[in-house]
C-alpha positions, 0 to 999 in steps of 0.5 A: 499499499502507498504511504500517505501522499504529500500534496504540493502546494497550489502555487508550486503545482504546475497543473494549476498555473494559468500559463499559456502552455502546460509545463510538461517537463515539470509535471510529476505524478504527485501533482496529478490528484491534488490538482484534480481534487482542488479544481473540482472542489472549486468548480463544485462550489461555483456550480452550486451557485449557478444552480441557485439562480432564479431565472438565469440567462445564457450569459449567467449559466451557459457561459460559466459552464463552458468556461468551467469545462474548458478549465478542467480540460486544460488541468486533465489533457496534459495528465492524459497526454503524458499517460499515453506518451511517457507511461510509468508506474507512478503516473498510471497510479495517479492517472487511475485515482482520478478517473473516478473522480473525474467520471463522478463530476462529469456525470453529476454535472450532466444529471443536475436537474437544476442546470437541466432546467436552467438550460431548458428556460434559456432554450424557451425564453431567451431563443430569440436573443440567441445567436444560432451557435448559442442555440446549438451550444443549448441544444447539444447541452440538453441532449447530453442531459438526456443521455446522462440520465437526468430524467431518471429516478434517483436510484437508477440515476446513481447506477448510471454514475456508478457505471460511467466510473467503472467504464473509465477505469475498465477502459484504462486497464484494457490500455494498460494490459495492452502496452504492459504485454508489449513492453514485456515481450521480446524475442532473442535472435541468435542467427543473423540470417533470420533477420534478412530483409529487416530494416538496418536501423531496427537490426542495429536497435535490437543489437544494442537492446541485446547488449544492454542486458548482456546477450549476444545476437538481437532482441526484437520488441513488439513495437510498431516499427518492428513489427512492420518491417518484420511482417512486410520485409522479413525473409525468415517465414518463422520469424514472421510467424513469431512476430505475428502470433505475439502481435495478434495474441497481445493481452489475451490468455495465450500470452504471459500466462494470462497476466494481461488477459483482457477478456474479463475486462472486455466482459465488464465493458460490454456488460456495463455499457448494455446496463447503462443503454437499458437505464436510458431506454434503449435496446442496445448500446449501439443505439444509444450511441447513435443518438449523437451520430450522423447515421440514424439507425442500426440498420442503416450502418449494417446495410452501409457496411454490407453494401460496401462489402459486396461492392469490394468482394469481387476485387478482394478475391481476384486480389488474393488469388493473384497474391497466392498465384505470385507467391506459388503457395497457400499463404498464411496470415503472416505471409500475406504483408510480405508477399503483397510487398513483393508483388507491389514491387514486382508490379509497380517497382515500388518497395516501402522500405526502399522509398525511405531515403527519399522521405526524410521527415524534415522534407516531409513536414516542410512539403506538408506545411507548403500544402497547407499554405496553398490550400488554406493560406496559412503559415506554419513555424517551429518555436524552440523555446516551448517546454516538452515531455521529450527531446524529440518533441517539436512545437509548431505555431500556425498563423494567417495574414491579418491586416498585413501582419502574421496572426497566430490562431493555433499550434501543435505538438509533434511527438513522431517516434516509437519509444518504450512506455509510449502508446502504440499507434498514431493520433491527434489530441486536445491539448487546449481547446479554443474559446472566446468568452467573456472571462477570456480567450484561448487558442487551440493547441493539439497533440500530433502523435505517431510512432515512426522509426527514430532517427539513427545518429545524425541522420533525419528520421525516414519515412515509408510513404505509409507513414507519410499518409499517416502523418497527413491524416493526423495533420488533417485531424489537427486542422480541424481542432486548430482551424476552428472559429467557434467561440464555445468550447463545446462545440470548437474544433472537433468537440460536438461533431458527429463521431462518424464525420470526425474522420472526414478532415483527416482522410481528406487531407491523405488525398494530398500525399498521393498528388504528383506535385505534392510527392515532388514537394515532400521527397528529397533523397537523403544523399542527393536531395532529388526528389522522386522521378516522375516514373517513380511518382507514377509508380507510387500513385499506381499502389493507391488502388493496390489491394484496395479491395482486401483493405476495404474487406478488412475495415468492414470486418473490424466495423461490422465485428464492432457493431454487431458486438454492441447491437446484439449483446444481451445481459443474459450472458457474455457473447462468444467473441471468437464465435462472433468474430468467425461469423463476421469473417465467414461473411465478409473476409477473404483471408482468414487468420488462424483460429488462435488470433485474439485480435479483439483483446488489443482492439483498443479503438473500441474498448478503450477509446471512442469508438465503440459501436463506431468503427464504421466511422472510418469508412463512413467518413471515408465516403464523405472524404472521397466525395469531398476531394472529388469537389476539388479534383473538379476544379483543381486540387488547389482551388482557392474557392473550393478550399474557402468552402471547405474551411467555411463549411467544415473545418471552421464550424466544429460542432455548430451544425449538423454533420450532414447539413454541413456536407450538403452545404459544402458539396450541394447535394447528399454524400455519394458512394461513387467517388470512393469506390472509383478511387479504390478502383472498384466497380461502381 
């Protein structure tokens, strides 16, 4: 048991300092709980005063609540971020102690009958005086009050609050199990021949890791760059199987003697989600989730996914048959990426690993910023005087011309490289949200996080083109957060945006990573400085459609599993996850993984992220993004009028408009699936 905690004084606690940016290097685990408790106590006192108002106006109750939520996010965002990128036992303990405190507070706020009545009064009596943005703030808040159980009787309301607290803890446990399992795993290689084809930087790292613990040979970890290199380039089939099995059984009963088994965590999460949904009168958690989505019904989502699957399946079957014929053998799951890379190289003369010398990270960033400048008239410049959590992290400010001078309107941190104790994957998250309230204003700041292969020595990091697309994707999310013009935090940036539309800007920006003139801008060979030749560009662009059918079916497989899981779950018993996975694969998949594959146990998107009953959002938003880019290609990829319309209707508007209405305003019609199918080379 830990001993008594000594609380830092507020004046010395960096989380409680009203600085423009978090003092990341000064934040310690012992700062977290005192800062959270002090903030919650102060906010509860302020909310009690607001609840006592007789006839509150928008300015008297809504704006103060917006300010309080912004203040709490300012304190908690750095903590959640550090827990993801510099995880430690002490920080994890502090983080987990605060999750129930925050969940309890947020549910209290959302279940406050006094605040619900106050917002209802504002909606009824002040409507004529409110702007459209203010009306949307109130409408969204009233919806969220109802979805948090404000209308429930006392006992079920308290149960709902308890469920939210437990779900926060289970989600954290799920992610911790995945991270711990990955950090613990290692594979000792003593024969250099087993590493044939693997990226030389990864081999060097593995040798250094072995030497550090007094071993000969190489120690491979389960970080993303190592896994991807072995699976796509590793010539040793046994080694590929070892890595594949470790990756696909993460956090399951089949690894680590079950120490990190997420099966019971998943069972709890599903049970709690279903109970919460039923308390609010929904038949399933999927129906509850759709209450805030662009899609209107479970049937609409299922039919959307199956329609895409029907369109993609003939292409996927043809692609897999071609792959097996090329390999001259029956392929297992750990062979697919390897032979796909070779088929792509044979057909298009393109290898992701061989492309690395042309994509040094500094040049890619420079070209990416040039794209943003051409599209949106913004400038992006690095600042080197900003405190960060790691020496590889960089900070950039965005500005635009205003009355003849550069006006900063947002900024982002870039944390590009994989390292121990850092969560896997790539993501954008909010560091600071935009606000413009009578109490003050704040510019938006984002976190852009990737897990690229770190640089070696004095050379810059070298990216694959897949890495480049990932960077463009997360940068698109960042633009959505940073280019908002919304004054109220609850609707600014990605806040208040329907979850199945939030991927639109990120997937739209991905398209520019495939444009010839952009490839010219972002490529410069590490030795010669020469960009990709026109022939190389065309060969790379041709790979955009390579195995698009298989890739589409894989996304549908994940999305259909997620949505069926959350729509078909019933409290009588825990569903057989593996049976459901098998049923979904039988319906849509062409490539069948081995029976021991346990991918649900590390499916963090739906069990520890925001994508529960929402993984379909990737394909849903991909339709929107392809249709959006089609509007650009009709007038030119950098057409300024189309770009201004995209900013005005999508990027700048945040959650102030219904997502479908915003899209129709931009495109002039509802979304069309055709551009996505054509983009993938799939028959319409």
